[in-house]
C-alpha positions, 0 to 999 in steps of 0.5 A: 865026751869020748864019744865021736859024733858030727862036728856040728849038728846036722842042719836038715834042708835049707835056703828059701827065696823071698819077697820084698814088701815093706811094712814093718812091725815089732821086732816078733818072738823067734824060734827057741832053738831048743825046740824040736816042733811047733808048739802052743805055749798060751797064746804064743806059737813058738816054731822050730827053725827048718835047720838048726843052726843057731850055734854060737859063731866062735871064728876060730872054735867053729860054731859050737855051744856056749858051755864048750867054748872057754871063753865069757859069752853073753847071748840076747835071744829075740824075746828079750830083744821084743821085750825091750823094746829095742832098735839097735843093739845099745837098746839091749846091751845097756844091761851087760855088765861088761858093755858100755855106751860110747856113741858119738851122738845119735848117728849110730851105735859105739860100744865099749867092751871090758873098758875098751872102745870098740874097733867098729870095722871089726868089731860088729860080725853077722854070723862071724863076718864083719859088717861095713861100719858107722850103721846101726845093724836092724834087729828085725830078722835077728834071731840072738846077739852073742856078745864074746868078751876078750881079745880075739885076734884067734877067733876073727883076726884084727878085732877088738881087746874088748870082745866081739858082738856077733849077730845071729839071723833068723832062720825059715821056718819049718811050718808057717810063720806070720807075725805082725807088731805094731808099737807106740810110744809116748815119745811119739815113737811109732813102730811095725813090722812083718816076720814071716816063713814057710817052707816047701818040699818036704822042707827042701826050701825055706824062706823068712822074710822080715821087714819093719818101718819105725818113725819118732817125732817129726825131726824137731825133737832130739833123738827123732829119727826115722828107719827102713828095713827088709831082709830074706833068709833062705836054706836050700837043702841040697842033699842030706849032707849039703846045706845053702844059706843065702841072705839079704838085708837092705835098710835105711836111717835117717836121724837128727844129729844130737850133739855132744855137750862140753862145758865151759872149764876155763874158769878152774884154777887148776883144770885138772882137779876133778873136784872144779870139773864143770857139768854143762847145765841141764837140759830139756832133754826133748829140745833139739839141740841141732838144726832139724834140718841137720839129719845124719843118714845111713843106708846098708846093704849086705849080702851073705851065702854059707854052704855047708857040707857033711863029709860023713858023721865027723867030718864037716866043711863050711865055706860062707862069704859076705858083701857090706856096704854103707853109704853115709851122708851126715855128721857132726854138730861140735859144741864147746865151751857150754857156758853155765847159762847155757851159751854156747862158746864155739860150735862147729859142723863137720860133714862127710857127704857119700862116703862108702864103707865096704867090706867082703869076706870069704871063709872056708874050713874043715871041722872033724872029730877024731881018736888018737888012742884015749885022747880026742880031738876036736880040730878046726882049721880054715882060712880066711880073707878080708877087704874094707874099703872107704872111699871118702870126700873131702870132708865140709867143716863150718867153724864159728871162729871163722870170721863172718860166721857167728855161733847162731849160724852154727849151732842153737846158740844156747842149749836152755833155750834153743833156737833152730840155727839156718839151714847150712847150704854146703854146695855140690859133694865133695870130690874124693880125699882118699880111698882107703884099703885094708887087706887081710888074709890068714890062716888058722886051727884049733884043737880042743883035747879031750885027755879024759871025762874031766879035762879038756885042753885047748890049743888055737893060733891064727896067722895073719898077714895084713896091709893097710894102705890110705887109712887118711890123705896123709897116713903111710901105709903099714903092714904086719904079719902076725902070729895070735894065740890061744890056748886053755885048760879046762876041767869039767866036774860034771857035765853041767859045770864047765871051768877054765883058765886061758889066754888069747892075744889080740891084734886091731886096727889102730885108733884115729885122732880126733878132727880137732887135734894137731895131727887131725884125724891121722891113724896109730899104727896097729895095736897089740894086746893080750889077756889071761882070764879064769872062768866058770859056766853052770847051767843047770836043767835051764833052771839055774844059769851062771857066769863068772870070769875073773880077767886081765887084759894089757893092750897099746894105748893111745890118748888127745894129750894136753897139747891136744896132740893124739899119741901112742904111748904106755898101756892100758891094764884093764883087770876085773871080774864079771858074774852073771845069774839067771836062777828060775825060782819057781815055774812063776818066777825067774830072777836075774842080775849081773855085775861087773868090777873093773879096775883100769889104769894107764901104766908105763906111760911118760906123760905125768898127767895120765900115769896111773890114771883110769881109763876114760868113761869106764865105771868101776862098778856095773850091774843090775838085778832083774824080775819076771814073774807069771801071774797063775791066777790071770792066765797070759799076765806076766810081769817084768822089772829091772834096776840097773847101775852105772857107777861114775866115769873119768870124762878124759884121759887126765881124770880131770873130772867125772860125770856121776853115777846112775840108776834106772828103773824099766818095768812092764806087763805082758798079756798074752791073750787071743782075739778071735782065732788070732793069738795076740800079746800086748805089752807095756813097757817103761824105760827110765820111769822115774825119769832120771837125768843122767849122761850115758857116756863120755866120749870124743874129746869129753863130750857129754851124751845125756841119757835118754829121758822116761818113755813108755812104749805100748805094743801089740803082736800077732801071731796069725 
């Protein structure tokens, strides 16, 4: 700790050029960043990255190892992504104790982190920079997903109080790499992907190309979709000290717009009595509950660049920027008042055609290390700018309450006996309703002060100039100049154990009222939050890894009241504890476990229907246990299983009902072998093996998202 060295590990050569072709495949097992050379493990080759650039990008802390950062951080590698047959983040993060699904149907992923619904305009990031919202991030070119938990105003500026989801891209490899993956599933899914990389001129230039194609069904069943992706990452080593990284990718996704289900509650004597809450009747989860023609389609493109220059062994300058764009054609089929016999009481189509979200960011910082006497400093300071724009057309809305329009015109009529509704012709695309703009400029600095071998103090802060215009057609401008501090005291009894106590403050973009509220689609003002956290991290020679965090978060509250008006009043108070554990008991057996306890409460609110109530769709308990076993008698054969639990959750801010808890069992078997001279990994993997009927989330006016039924995947990955 008391020795000066480069702020970031030296990055050897970078960048490359690419190709563009299609093809797709199973998420290929990518480079392990601890490897220093190309090795062979049974039949699986692991290729080292051309440049070591896979540290956690923690915004105002810089790029550091997780054991250096006084935050709860959970990381998910490309191998974890592949083994879980994941296509989007929800497939991976569903097992994180602090992450819950909060999706409004099948259009795109949405999450709750530490119980707070994420601000998807700021929470999803790639290498620390914001991505355009409302489009799932493909995983073919993702090396790792990092979940940084808690308010992160200091780290990234305006952001969600629950945390940040940050994607780290696969980088070019030192040695040639060509992996092709294919997969099929029991729900008529088929998938193919390619992952290829190479370097030239003694590593001065390298490229990594990923592409994928996936289709589930033929748009005649629930969750059917089609997806395409291609992405290129390049590294240019301009000199021993200068590294340039350029990335570009494109993706398109079309999915049936599966609706949320809301049962008829009109027969309840007391609509706020949870014991009388009525769940929708259980459906056949393969049934399509919207028109087969009604799709949610998004197309995304990203460009980003990063230039790193080592001024000397202790100082590094980094400048990075990105442009991200998403175009959406799609919307929602809302179903209300579903009767016990499956009849739908009312329904609507609510559609946006041609809405364009775009964001571009620029960040430049200087990181270095120096000593003042016996005190050592790891400093980081810089400036950032971000601009977000939403070109929003008038939304099309067709409601069964309109004279001349029946339930069968805008829905399947009955969820137990669905009938495909006639295709609705909305006419020419609507003109632009409004163009919203958010501009955020900031300066930031931090200092990690090493007082001695055991104690460190972290001090940091970010000053933000925030301006938001036309967040809706009627919304007034918002302007805020805020300072968001962060501080931590760190104690290290030994190198492998870190303990800390920290404080952080956050701000985030305001919430939006539901489109059926009396103040439909209107935004609240920016929201303030703060957190205290005590944590522990232990990493013993890659055999035992333990994380524990105890936190207390307060955030200004917004909710839909019983008068159907979206109001800002009071605050959410979330207190909890998270535990993660991984133990390689023997060379053949690894056990994992995680758990989270979360106590949520609405406080200081002058509405008796929500005072003291739990936050909607948040369980008190969530956790998972898993095991991975390598069968010594059959080289290359491994077995794995995971048992996960989610507790019961209130369906709305008034806690007028609860959706039941559930437990899911996943299991898989992998076999590494060779086909001729080509290493191949075969994998059979099942999700929800007991075919449990459950609700994945409650979201948006008590809408319930029915969880996916049992699905079995069979895949093969060829390493040429």
